[in-house]
C-alpha positions in Angstrom: 48.6 -39.7 -18.0 45.3 -41.1 -17.0 45.4 -39.4 -13.6 45.8 -36.0 -15.5 42.9 -36.7 -17.7 40.7 -37.8 -14.8 41.7 -34.8 -12.8 40.9 -32.5 -15.7 37.5 -34.2 -16.1 36.9 -33.8 -12.4 37.6 -30.1 -12.4 35.5 -29.7 -15.4 32.5 -31.3 -13.8 33.1 -29.4 -10.6 33.2 -26.2 -12.6 30.1 -27.0 -14.4 28.3 -28.1 -11.2 29.2 -24.8 -9.5 28.6 -22.3 -12.3 25.6 -24.0 -13.8 23.7 -25.2 -10.8 24.9 -23.7 -7.5 25.4 -20.0 -8.5 21.9 -19.9 -10.4 20.1 -21.5 -7.4 21.8 -19.1 -5.0 20.8 -16.1 -7.2 17.2 -17.3 -7.4 17.1 -17.8 -3.6 18.2 -14.3 -3.0 15.7 -12.9 -5.5 12.9 -14.8 -3.8 14.1 -13.6 -0.3 14.0 -10.0 -1.6 10.6 -10.3 -3.1 9.2 -11.7 0.1 10.6 -8.7 2.1 9.1 -6.3 -0.3 5.7 -8.1 0.0 5.9 -8.0 3.8 6.8 -4.2 3.7 3.9 -3.6 1.4 1.5 -5.5 3.8 2.7 -3.7 6.8 2.2 -0.3 5.0 -1.3 -1.3 4.1 -2.1 -2.3 7.7 -0.7 1.0 9.0 -3.0 2.9 6.5 -6.0 0.8 7.5 -5.4 1.6 11.1 -5.0 5.2 10.4 -8.3 5.1 8.4 -10.1 3.3 11.2 -8.9 5.8 13.8 -10.0 8.8 11.8 -13.4 7.2 11.3 -13.7 6.4 15.0 -12.7 10.0 15.8 -15.3 11.4 13.4 -18.0 9.2 14.9 -17.2 10.2 18.3 -17.3 13.9 17.2 -20.7 13.2 15.8 -22.0 11.6 18.9 -20.7 14.4 21.0 -22.5 16.9 18.7 -25.8 15.0 18.8 -25.7 14.3 22.4 -27.0 17.6 23.4 -29.0 17.6 26.7 -32.6 16.3 26.2 -35.6 18.0 27.8 -37.9 16.1 30.1 -40.7 15.8 27.5 -38.3 13.7 25.4 -38.0 11.1 28.1 -41.6 9.8 27.8 -43.1 8.1 24.8 -46.8 8.4 24.3 -48.6 5.1 23.5 -52.1 4.1 22.7 -54.1 1.6 24.3 -55.2 -1.2 22.1 -58.9 -2.3 22.7 -59.8 -5.8 22.0 
């Protein structure tokens, strides 16, 4: 009789342990893992967007430099200066 009562109590405590502790912990762990994956995806997307913006800016600057790099005349090569008298 005592063995039956002890085995029932043991099964009850195992049941409580599994469904009140182990299952919620595993659910929380999976939620945290999913949240971390979502954050990593968001960071990667932001990084890609920044890279695209930087490339677009670099291309725009290169186009501006090409447009402003027209051939200079010989008179632009020399800078006039004034002598300073002491």
